[in-house]
N, C-alpha and C positions, 0 to 999 in steps of 0.2 A: 098762070102757069108760072112758077118759079124756073129760075135758070141759075145754072153754076157758071160762072164765065171765068177763063184763063186769062190773066193778065200779062202781056209782055213786059221787057225790061223798060220799054219806054212809057208805059202806062196804057197803051193801046189794047184792045181785045184781041187776044190770038186764037180764042177758041170758045165755044160756047155749047152748052149741053142742057136739055130741059129736063127738069126733075118732075116726073110723075107718079104714077100708083106704085111703080117698081123702084126699090133702092137704088142708088147710084154710087158704085165704089170706085174710088179714086186710088191709084198708086202707079208703079212702074212696071208691073206685070202685064202681060198680055190678058191675063183672065179680069182685069179691072176694067170697068166700062168706060172709065177715063184714064187712058194711058199717058204717062208723062215721063218723058227722058229727063230724070232728076234722080241722080245717085242717092241723094239724101230722103228720098222717099223709101218706104217700105214696100215689098209687092203689093199688098193691099193695105193702104196707109190710112183712109177714112172712108166712111160712108155716110151718105145723107139718104134720108127717108122722110116720108110725108106721114103724119098721124094726125087725122081728122084736118083741121085747119092749119096745124104747126109742120114746120120743117126742122127735123133734129139731124145733128151732125154727131156722130160716134167714132172716137179715135179707135182703130183696131189695133190697141197696143204695138202702136209704130214705136220704133226706136227713138226717133227725133222729136216726136210728138206733134201735135197738131194744135194751133193757137186761133182762136175767134176773137177777132178786135183786141188782139195783146193778152188775152187770157187763155191759159192752156185749156185746151179742151180734153176731157178725161173720157175713161170708157164708158161712164154714165152721160146719157145724152145731154147736149148741148142745144137749146132751144135757137134756131137763126133768126135772125131779123132782116129786114129788107135793107140792103147795102153792107151787110157784114164783110168784113175783110178777112180771109181764111190763109193763114200761112202754113205751108207744110213742107218742109226741106227748104230748097231756095225757091220755091213756087208759091206765086200769090193769085188767090181766086177771089172772085166776086160773087157773093150771093145776092141774087134780086127775084123779088117776088112780082116785077113787072116787066113788060119787056123792054129790052135793049137795043139800040141801034145796031146795026151790022158790025161784023169782026172787022178789026183795022180801025175802028173809030175809038176815041177817048170817051169812056163812060161818063157823064156828069153824075157828082156825088152831091148829095142833097143833105 
């Protein structure tokens, strides 16, 4: 089971969402599956979907872009790997393909 984790300013996990058969949309709008209060995020900023064994991130033509491990993600899908860091607006996420400890704890990066 893959997860998208929202990282707080201190590096602790502030939220976590499972990524399953349905795509997971991230943005600041109520219509997004993961709604984040960050004015630099687009209403629907990016989406993560599963295709076979792979998880793909697709930027939804966001104004400020989406970055995966320091590389800009484009409208064409970017393949995610375990422990990829996703930056969108002022918000940081961690993609994980393994179970992570509960929210409020610091994730260990290997």
